[in-house]
Wavefront OBJ file of the C-alpha trace (Angstrom):
o trace
v -56.619 -9.630 2.499
v -56.946 -8.050 5.966
v -54.069 -7.657 8.371
v -55.519 -10.247 10.738
v -55.558 -12.874 7.962
v -51.905 -12.525 7.089
v -49.869 -15.712 7.536
v -47.131 -17.713 5.846
v -43.488 -17.068 4.997
v -42.095 -13.564 5.457
v -38.892 -12.394 3.749
v -37.309 -9.384 5.473
v -35.641 -6.946 3.089
v -33.469 -4.027 4.239
v -31.452 -1.491 2.258
v -29.492 1.720 2.562
v -27.971 3.704 -0.308
v -24.609 4.995 0.848
v -21.547 3.331 2.367
v -21.393 6.364 4.646
v -24.565 5.050 6.346
v -22.846 1.793 7.276
v -22.585 1.478 11.035
v -25.311 4.031 11.795
v -28.859 3.287 12.974
v -30.445 2.738 9.535
v -30.533 -1.067 9.649
v -31.502 -1.017 13.324
v -34.504 1.255 12.614
v -35.595 -0.895 9.688
v -35.233 -4.059 11.760
v -37.115 -2.582 14.705
v -40.066 -1.622 12.493
v -40.119 -5.135 11.001
v -39.925 -6.803 14.427
v -42.788 -4.657 15.737
v -44.949 -5.631 12.752
v -44.119 -9.323 13.261
v -45.132 -9.163 16.935
v -48.626 -8.187 15.854
v -48.772 -10.960 13.220
v -47.877 -14.169 15.095
v -48.988 -16.427 12.210
v -46.222 -15.142 9.997
v -42.908 -17.013 9.937
v -39.609 -15.302 9.028
v -37.474 -17.270 6.551
v -34.151 -16.503 4.895
v -33.247 -17.143 1.278
v -30.452 -19.738 1.118
v -29.709 -19.010 4.775
v -28.555 -15.451 4.008
v -30.234 -12.174 5.132
v -31.661 -9.948 2.397
v -29.687 -6.757 3.024
v -28.366 -4.365 0.366
v -25.634 -2.220 1.912
v -24.680 0.870 -0.048
v -26.786 -0.036 -3.118
v -29.035 2.540 -4.734
v -32.743 1.857 -5.333
v -32.753 4.880 -7.669
v -30.276 3.432 -10.154
v -31.552 -0.136 -9.725
v -28.220 -1.548 -8.508
v -30.033 -3.445 -5.747
v -31.845 -5.342 -8.524
v -28.894 -5.924 -10.850
v -26.287 -6.898 -8.262
v -27.935 -6.979 -4.849
v -30.059 -9.077 -2.518
v -33.346 -7.826 -3.984
v -32.266 -9.147 -7.381
v -31.484 -12.463 -5.695
v -34.972 -12.503 -4.136
v -36.734 -11.659 -7.408
v -34.783 -14.414 -9.191
v -35.873 -16.879 -6.489
v -39.493 -15.739 -6.912
v -39.370 -16.223 -10.689
v -37.806 -19.680 -10.305
v -40.567 -20.571 -7.765
v -38.147 -21.097 -4.889
v -40.251 -18.611 -2.899
v -43.678 -20.220 -2.245
v -46.900 -18.559 -3.383
v -48.595 -16.500 -0.702
v -45.305 -15.328 0.795
v -44.720 -11.755 1.966
v -41.870 -9.299 1.389
v -41.698 -7.055 4.462
v -39.947 -3.654 4.171
v -39.859 -0.588 6.414
v -41.087 1.842 3.722
v -41.898 1.286 0.072
v -38.872 3.433 -0.853
v -36.608 0.696 0.566
v -37.901 -1.528 -2.245
v -37.696 0.972 -5.109
v -36.886 4.571 -5.986
v -36.888 3.868 -9.715
v -39.284 5.428 -12.233
v -42.984 4.529 -12.252
v -42.477 2.334 -15.344
v -39.448 0.459 -13.911
v -41.115 -0.001 -10.511
v -44.275 -1.253 -12.222
v -42.229 -3.969 -13.965
v -40.720 -4.985 -10.622
v -44.155 -5.202 -8.987
v -45.515 -7.305 -11.862
v -42.653 -9.810 -11.422
v -43.556 -10.106 -7.735
v -47.344 -10.106 -8.068
v -47.388 -12.549 -11.007
v -46.173 -15.211 -8.564
v -48.748 -14.375 -5.869
v -46.281 -12.610 -3.554
v -47.430 -9.646 -1.432
v -45.476 -6.585 -0.282
v -46.073 -5.107 3.185
v -44.677 -1.833 4.538
v -44.030 -2.180 8.281
v -44.279 1.490 9.300
v -47.762 2.186 7.953
v -48.993 -1.448 7.856
v -49.984 -1.133 4.185
v -50.493 -4.331 2.180
v -49.783 -4.385 -1.563
v -51.122 -7.782 -2.604
v -51.662 -9.199 -6.136
v -55.425 -8.918 -5.662
v -55.086 -5.139 -5.290
v -53.216 -4.518 -8.537
v -56.442 -3.388 -10.250
v -57.820 -1.512 -7.248
v -57.943 2.151 -8.342
v -57.426 3.642 -4.859
v -54.491 1.351 -4.075
v -52.973 1.918 -7.508
v -53.167 5.722 -7.149
v -51.606 5.592 -3.698
v -48.843 3.376 -5.007
v -48.166 5.663 -7.990
v -47.934 8.597 -5.584
v -45.454 6.680 -3.366
v -43.327 5.660 -6.359
v -43.247 9.147 -7.872
v -42.440 10.753 -4.527
v -39.559 8.325 -3.875
v -38.161 8.718 -7.413
v -38.465 12.516 -7.477
v -36.792 12.809 -4.076
v -33.860 10.610 -5.192
v -33.528 12.499 -8.485
v -33.370 15.841 -6.661
v -30.765 14.469 -4.234
v -28.710 13.010 -7.101
v -28.643 16.280 -9.048
v -27.809 18.262 -5.936
v -24.942 15.924 -5.043
v -23.560 15.917 -8.622
v -23.508 19.711 -8.763
v -21.977 19.936 -5.295
v -19.213 17.431 -6.100
v -18.249 19.143 -9.362
v -17.982 22.489 -7.566
v -15.943 20.961 -4.748
v -13.664 19.295 -7.277
v -13.034 22.589 -9.066
v -12.313 24.265 -5.730
v -9.805 21.548 -4.906
v -8.066 21.631 -8.288
v -8.026 25.373 -8.946
v -7.896 26.878 -5.462
v -6.276 23.959 -3.560
v -9.085 24.078 -1.008
v -9.737 20.741 0.699
v -13.446 19.874 0.591
v -15.383 19.293 3.784
v -16.098 15.602 3.885
v -16.065 12.633 6.202
v -12.441 11.865 7.086
v -10.848 8.409 7.397
v -9.939 7.428 10.951
v -6.237 8.368 10.601
v -6.958 12.028 9.694
v -8.490 14.804 11.785
v -10.967 17.339 10.419
v -8.158 19.479 8.990
v -6.669 16.516 7.101
v -3.723 16.143 9.498
v -2.469 12.783 10.763
v -3.723 11.746 14.193
v -2.665 9.118 16.754
v -4.062 6.252 14.639
v -1.668 6.779 11.700
v 0.532 3.856 12.822
v -2.410 1.480 12.396
v -2.525 2.276 8.671
v 1.255 2.041 8.324
v 1.097 -1.434 9.890
v -1.636 -2.447 7.431
v 0.618 -1.579 4.491
v 3.640 -3.249 6.125
v 1.778 -6.526 6.769
v 0.248 -6.452 3.292
v 3.706 -6.061 1.715
v 4.880 -9.100 3.722
v 2.248 -11.232 2.016
v -0.446 -11.411 4.712
v -4.076 -11.512 3.597
v -6.828 -9.285 4.971
v -7.937 -11.784 7.643
v -4.418 -12.183 9.063
v -3.837 -8.416 8.888
v -7.009 -7.803 10.901
v -5.987 -10.446 13.443
v -2.492 -8.957 13.803
v -3.879 -5.446 14.312
v -6.242 -6.598 17.049
v -3.409 -8.449 18.793
v -1.197 -5.349 18.739
v -3.710 -2.558 19.361
v -6.639 -4.279 21.091
v -10.166 -2.963 20.671
v -9.327 0.628 19.756
v -12.032 2.696 18.087
v -10.776 2.435 14.460
v -10.787 -1.386 14.689
v -14.297 -1.588 16.098
v -15.931 -1.996 12.691
v -12.900 -3.151 10.699
v -13.295 -6.347 8.684
v -11.258 -7.961 5.846
v -13.212 -6.038 3.180
v -12.474 -2.708 4.876
v -8.772 -3.603 5.128
v -8.493 -3.714 1.339
v -10.518 -0.487 1.016
v -8.027 1.258 3.304
v -5.109 -0.040 1.231
v -6.752 1.280 -1.963
v -7.819 4.641 -0.497
v -5.885 7.502 -2.190
v -6.273 9.546 0.999
v -3.447 7.363 2.336
v -1.106 9.516 0.239
v -3.113 12.678 0.885
v -4.989 12.754 -2.422
v -8.488 14.038 -2.942
v -9.636 14.710 -6.524
v -6.059 13.800 -7.521
v -4.748 16.800 -5.570
v -2.484 16.418 -2.528
v -4.492 18.300 0.091
v -4.117 16.045 3.173
v -1.180 14.595 5.122
v 0.136 11.340 3.646
v 0.276 8.376 6.031
v 2.582 6.347 3.718
v 4.894 7.248 0.860
v 3.831 7.112 -2.787
v 6.218 4.192 -3.336
v 4.630 2.104 -0.564
v 1.082 2.984 -1.645
v 1.484 2.206 -5.340
v 3.462 -0.947 -4.638
v 0.438 -2.091 -2.596
v -1.848 -1.312 -5.554
v 0.439 -3.366 -7.798
v 0.233 -6.303 -5.383
v -3.584 -6.062 -5.338
v -3.880 -5.668 -9.107
v -1.534 -8.535 -9.989
v -2.651 -10.721 -7.035
v 0.978 -11.406 -6.231
v 0.430 -13.136 -2.906
v -2.424 -15.530 -3.670
v -0.235 -18.548 -2.781
v 1.461 -17.067 0.295
v 0.618 -17.788 3.914
v 2.068 -16.212 7.035
v 3.972 -19.361 8.066
v 6.407 -19.987 5.201
v 8.370 -22.861 6.733
v 9.788 -24.178 3.482
v 11.633 -22.224 0.759
v 9.335 -23.613 -1.967
v 6.108 -22.915 -0.063
v 3.358 -22.125 -2.587
v 5.678 -22.765 -5.531
v 4.707 -26.339 -6.519
v 1.379 -27.373 -8.022
v -0.133 -30.674 -9.097
v 0.007 -31.235 -12.846
v -3.028 -33.533 -12.724
v -5.645 -31.331 -11.043
v -3.957 -27.906 -10.768
v -4.181 -27.797 -6.977
v -1.324 -26.592 -4.808
v 1.088 -29.130 -3.335
v 1.381 -29.028 0.436
v 4.731 -29.739 2.123
v 4.393 -32.159 5.034
v 6.720 -33.957 7.392
v 6.417 -35.948 10.578
v 8.861 -36.833 13.331
v 12.409 -37.075 11.914
v 11.457 -38.027 8.370
v 12.309 -35.982 5.298
v 9.466 -33.743 4.050
v 7.103 -34.863 1.307
v 5.027 -33.073 -1.315
v 1.366 -34.065 -1.353
v -1.488 -32.853 -3.591
v -3.873 -30.924 -1.324
v -6.967 -31.759 -3.379
v -6.137 -35.469 -3.617
v -5.618 -35.589 0.126
v -8.842 -33.706 0.975
v -11.011 -35.706 -1.429
v -9.347 -39.082 -0.767
v -8.357 -39.210 -4.440
v -11.837 -38.494 -5.813
v -10.930 -35.196 -7.518
v -7.333 -35.874 -8.555
v -6.138 -38.751 -10.744
v -2.460 -38.497 -9.782
v -1.048 -42.063 -9.569
v 1.315 -41.124 -6.715
v 0.323 -39.985 -3.239
v 3.593 -38.315 -2.209
v 6.819 -37.035 -3.772
v 10.170 -36.303 -2.025
v 10.472 -32.588 -1.326
v 14.283 -32.853 -1.453
v 14.122 -33.640 -5.190
v 11.949 -30.584 -5.860
v 14.293 -28.343 -3.905
v 17.332 -29.853 -5.637
v 15.643 -29.151 -9.004
v 15.037 -25.565 -7.947
v 18.447 -24.829 -6.439
v 20.664 -26.563 -8.987
v 18.765 -25.930 -12.211
v 16.193 -23.154 -11.741
v 17.562 -20.638 -9.265
v 19.830 -18.762 -11.728
v 16.859 -18.269 -14.091
v 14.666 -17.173 -11.177
v 17.307 -14.740 -9.904
v 17.612 -13.262 -13.392
v 13.820 -12.846 -13.483
v 13.865 -11.212 -10.045
v 16.652 -8.888 -11.208
v 14.445 -7.833 -14.115
v 11.529 -7.408 -11.733
v 13.644 -5.209 -9.471
v 14.706 -3.075 -12.443
v 11.111 -2.741 -13.624
v 9.477 -2.347 -10.198
v 9.817 1.425 -10.123
v 8.422 1.635 -13.617
v 5.564 -0.737 -12.715
v 4.661 1.217 -9.581
v 4.675 4.424 -11.603
v 2.445 2.806 -14.230
v -0.011 1.644 -11.557
v -0.035 5.182 -10.138
v -0.749 6.687 -13.563
v -3.371 4.056 -14.409
v -5.197 4.785 -11.163
v -5.080 8.510 -11.852
v -6.393 7.841 -15.358
v -9.364 5.849 -14.031
v -10.205 8.594 -11.541
v -9.995 11.255 -14.243
v -12.196 9.242 -16.615
v -14.837 8.856 -13.888
v -14.639 12.576 -13.116
v -14.969 13.432 -16.817
v -18.084 11.244 -17.130
v -19.704 12.928 -14.106
v -18.903 16.400 -15.428
v -20.233 15.453 -18.880
v -23.506 14.163 -17.399
v -23.977 17.394 -15.461
v -23.125 19.427 -18.588
v -25.801 17.591 -20.634
v -28.396 18.009 -17.886
v -27.717 21.747 -17.644
v -28.059 22.111 -21.439
v -31.465 20.412 -21.348
v -32.554 22.676 -18.489
v -31.193 25.777 -20.239
v -28.810 26.614 -17.381
v -25.236 27.946 -17.290
v -22.696 25.229 -18.315
v -19.440 27.076 -17.580
v -18.536 25.115 -14.444
v -18.757 21.561 -15.897
v -17.306 22.702 -19.255
v -14.247 24.158 -17.561
v -13.849 20.958 -15.561
v -14.149 18.765 -18.685
v -11.462 20.781 -20.512
v -9.040 20.556 -17.591
v -9.645 16.822 -17.088
v -9.221 16.047 -20.791
v -5.809 17.760 -20.852
v -4.648 15.640 -17.910
v -5.972 12.428 -19.498
v -3.950 13.158 -22.656
v -0.784 13.888 -20.658
v -1.055 10.715 -18.551
v -1.793 8.536 -21.592
v 1.372 9.798 -23.285
v 3.451 9.103 -20.173
v 2.071 5.534 -19.985
v 3.079 4.909 -23.603
v 6.592 6.154 -22.841
v 6.956 3.826 -19.834
v 5.666 0.888 -21.865
v 8.362 1.498 -24.485
v 11.049 1.525 -21.760
v 9.754 -1.732 -20.233
v 9.962 -3.545 -23.553
v 13.733 -2.951 -23.571
v 14.125 -4.858 -20.284
v 12.015 -7.910 -21.162
v 14.921 -10.335 -21.725
v 16.998 -12.149 -19.083
v 20.475 -10.679 -19.147
v 22.010 -10.696 -15.660
v 21.747 -11.528 -11.983
v 22.173 -8.805 -9.409
v 24.715 -9.966 -6.792
v 23.218 -7.604 -4.183
v 19.767 -9.048 -4.783
v 21.083 -12.627 -4.651
v 22.922 -12.042 -1.366
v 20.034 -10.240 0.321
v 17.533 -12.956 -0.611
v 19.838 -15.759 0.530
v 20.055 -14.128 3.944
v 16.276 -13.986 4.415
v 14.288 -17.106 3.445
v 10.942 -15.462 4.249
v 11.653 -12.534 1.955
v 12.967 -14.932 -0.697
v 9.730 -16.929 -0.651
v 7.645 -13.757 -1.017
v 9.716 -12.658 -4.014
v 9.386 -16.118 -5.614
v 5.603 -15.964 -5.265
v 5.560 -12.499 -6.784
v 6.845 -13.995 -10.023
v 3.713 -16.137 -10.272
v 5.701 -19.031 -11.783
v 5.145 -22.597 -10.589
v 7.012 -25.877 -10.584
v 4.538 -28.452 -11.912
v 4.662 -32.043 -10.638
v 3.106 -34.633 -12.959
v 3.778 -38.378 -13.194
v 6.959 -38.147 -11.062
v 8.288 -35.402 -13.354
v 8.993 -31.788 -12.341
v 8.399 -29.138 -15.013
v 9.255 -25.444 -15.053
v 8.423 -22.859 -17.694
v 8.296 -19.122 -18.188
v 4.667 -19.658 -19.221
v 2.345 -22.663 -19.571
v 3.608 -23.595 -23.054
v 7.315 -22.703 -22.787
v 8.861 -25.474 -20.641
v 12.559 -24.684 -20.153
v 13.522 -27.405 -17.656
v 12.262 -30.838 -16.601
v 13.498 -33.380 -14.091
v 12.228 -36.972 -14.241
v 12.559 -38.919 -10.965
v 13.577 -42.515 -11.698
v 14.014 -44.439 -8.449
v 15.711 -44.534 -5.070
v 19.062 -46.348 -5.071
v 19.525 -47.994 -1.664
v 23.195 -48.776 -2.304
v 24.093 -45.198 -3.200
v 21.490 -43.798 -0.801
v 20.175 -41.329 -3.283
v 17.310 -40.351 -5.585
v 18.221 -41.005 -9.223
v 16.890 -38.656 -11.903
v 17.292 -37.471 -15.489
v 17.343 -33.773 -16.322
v 16.557 -32.105 -19.635
v 16.911 -28.368 -20.206
v 16.398 -25.858 -22.976
v 19.577 -24.956 -24.866
v 18.594 -21.307 -24.485
v 19.503 -21.491 -20.789
v 21.613 -24.588 -20.179
v 25.171 -25.470 -21.232
v 24.428 -29.178 -20.669
v 20.972 -30.022 -21.965
v 20.959 -33.636 -20.704
v 22.212 -34.640 -17.243
v 21.718 -37.769 -15.135
v 22.090 -37.035 -11.463
v 21.435 -38.068 -7.900
v 20.282 -36.360 -4.708
v 22.120 -37.951 -1.757
v 19.823 -38.250 1.273
v 22.816 -38.677 3.621
v 23.822 -35.090 2.954
v 20.555 -33.689 4.289
v 20.862 -32.601 7.906
v 17.433 -33.225 9.384
v 17.937 -30.708 12.188
v 18.634 -27.881 9.756
v 15.951 -28.929 7.294
v 13.033 -29.549 9.649
v 13.735 -26.965 12.323
v 14.262 -23.668 10.467
v 13.567 -21.585 13.588
v 16.428 -23.162 15.560
v 19.814 -21.514 16.177
v 20.768 -22.306 12.592
v 17.738 -20.952 10.685
v 16.941 -22.483 7.331
v 17.894 -20.259 4.418
v 18.397 -21.175 0.759
v 22.106 -20.515 1.205
v 22.515 -22.990 4.071
v 20.152 -25.486 2.502
v 22.241 -25.382 -0.670
v 25.327 -26.402 1.308
v 23.724 -29.716 2.234
v 22.442 -30.620 -1.224
v 24.787 -32.900 -3.130
v 24.652 -33.558 -6.859
v 26.593 -36.460 -8.440
v 27.170 -37.000 -12.127
v 26.464 -40.690 -12.714
v 27.590 -40.547 -16.350
v 31.110 -39.501 -15.242
v 31.016 -36.760 -17.837
v 32.096 -33.206 -17.248
v 28.906 -31.503 -16.120
v 28.505 -28.132 -14.506
v 27.188 -28.078 -10.942
v 25.384 -24.890 -11.962
v 24.721 -25.683 -15.634
v 23.091 -22.317 -16.411
v 25.100 -20.342 -18.954
v 27.473 -18.109 -17.037
v 26.602 -14.894 -18.886
v 23.427 -14.809 -16.792
v 25.431 -13.643 -13.793
v 27.356 -10.405 -13.717
l 1 2 3 4 5 6 7 8 9 10 11 12 13 14 15 16 17 18 19 20 21 22 23 24 25 26 27 28 29 30 31 32 33 34 35 36 37 38 39 40 41 42 43 44 45 46 47 48 49 50 51 52 53 54 55 56 57 58 59 60 61 62 63 64 65 66 67 68 69 70 71 72 73 74 75 76 77 78 79 80 81 82 83 84 85 86 87 88 89 90 91 92 93 94 95 96 97 98 99 100 101 102 103 104 105 106 107 108 109 110 111 112 113 114 115 116 117 118 119 120 121 122 123 124 125 126 127 128 129 130 131 132 133 134 135 136 137 138 139 140 141 142 143 144 145 146 147 148 149 150 151 152 153 154 155 156 157 158 159 160 161 162 163 164 165 166 167 168 169 170 171 172 173 174 175 176 177 178 179 180 181 182 183 184 185 186 187 188 189 190 191 192 193 194 195 196 197 198 199 200 201 202 203 204 205 206 207 208 209 210 211 212 213 214 215 216 217 218 219 220 221 222 223 224 225 226 227 228 229 230 231 232 233 234 235 236 237 238 239 240 241 242 243 244 245 246 247 248 249 250 251 252 253 254 255 256 257 258 259 260 261 262 263 264 265 266 267 268 269 270 271 272 273 274 275 276 277 278 279 280 281 282 283 284 285 286 287 288 289 290 291 292 293 294 295 296 297 298 299 300 301 302 303 304 305 306 307 308 309 310 311 312 313 314 315 316 317 318 319 320 321 322 323 324 325 326 327 328 329 330 331 332 333 334 335 336 337 338 339 340 341 342 343 344 345 346 347 348 349 350 351 352 353 354 355 356 357 358 359 360 361 362 363 364 365 366 367 368 369 370 371 372 373 374 375 376 377 378 379 380 381 382 383 384 385 386 387 388 389 390 391 392 393 394 395 396 397 398 399 400 401 402 403 404 405 406 407 408 409 410 411 412 413 414 415 416 417 418 419 420 421 422 423 424 425 426 427 428 429 430 431 432 433 434 435 436 437 438 439 440 441 442 443 444 445 446 447 448 449 450 451 452 453 454 455 456 457 458 459 460 461 462 463 464 465 466 467 468 469 470 471 472 473 474 475 476 477 478 479 480 481 482 483 484 485 486 487 488 489 490 491 492 493 494 495 496 497 498 499 500 501 502 503 504 505 506 507 508 509 510 511 512 513 514 515 516 517 518 519 520 521 522 523 524 525 526 527 528 529 530 531 532 533 534 535 536 537 538 539 540 541 542 543 544 545 546 547 548 549 550 551 552 553 554 555 556 557 558 559 560 561 562 563
């Protein structure tokens, strides 16, 4: 096939190996070479696979990651499933963009492509590698030379980098010498904080308040404008910053740089990420139970809605979006006041006891996250040192440097593992609900936003199914349920029956009523007015009547749960 005869679909593939190359001219140069080639081949039409560009950012063609988890793997899968038409072309800048693997591994890749009548074209030298040329001796020899050159070059670079990193790590650990490397935007070349440190502090502050990466990015741009560090910031980079140990000055687990946040703030952020504590939290938490109620029919979250001067209602989000197609709940709405009454009267003491436990264990949890992260880093470092050690043995070279590193790392791994076991034993002693901290209770009641964040941290939900509210410490252990019966127009209240576990409740069976007259609409629906809505004030306008005229506790939780 001559260059002038080329036509049909063209799939543009671009790749670079290191995240450090992101933002430089690599993709631009690759794209420019591809555009120039396309200008001289007007019969070729550029198409995208599933409407997405084929770009592998920071994926190695030497290790084959671009095939196992990248866009090239996606393209090859589409070729094998015949989504890509026969006669199509894969256009790359150089052959090395496609593969730096061994001759055998690259040969397998080419066979997968050629077996489906797909050609490869390199834009810089205008070389065509078509299926018809697979048995051409001259083309085959040239291709073998290209593959071997690309693989050998990557292997040399890999070995050089491995050796360099092990030496730098030893220098950092033994001599406390900070390695020369690319610094994050909040540090200067000497590892000292610069004028952009407040940007990072704000990221951690907003993250701790429950904001997601998108809202954090938006808030930063509103406050700081288009400053240089935010030029290439996106939601993915926000989470990378939060997880970067350089935020507390660590490199190779040694504190060699200035810390931009404290260890407590940093490891609390890691705990939030690891446990996904804020997956139900949005920035505008208007209602105390925001994110706390889910549909028992489809598992979707229940949204809290109100209009004009009416009382708020709970509504299944999925049922509303799909017009009932994906949720079989027989009811469309449920009074929010009943759900809040259930929470405040029957659940809040249990929740406050859980939060007290969480507060007691938070320091231990943050310390465990810190140690677990150090353990992961040490295990990765040990693997790298071991690989270098084995390579040096094969080559008959001196192994003192990696051996010394392996010994030191192994000692630290043992020490950290023992400390984790000790902390786990301490945590097991605080696993039962024993008390409520008055300080915690008072502070949360004064700040409804903070209260909602803490509730979501617990990860527990009130489940609404068939007009019944359920609450459990896990999916199988239901400790409280409230069944809504009907609305009594004469009494002006919602009638219900409550049943609770004897483990927590003095009165296991209670019939009750939520009086709608005692709900002040202004306070309930306008929480940002002069009288802001807080659980404490909301509680003062919730009224519970005992219809059975029996002695029932207003707060029927056993009193030994509060100290």
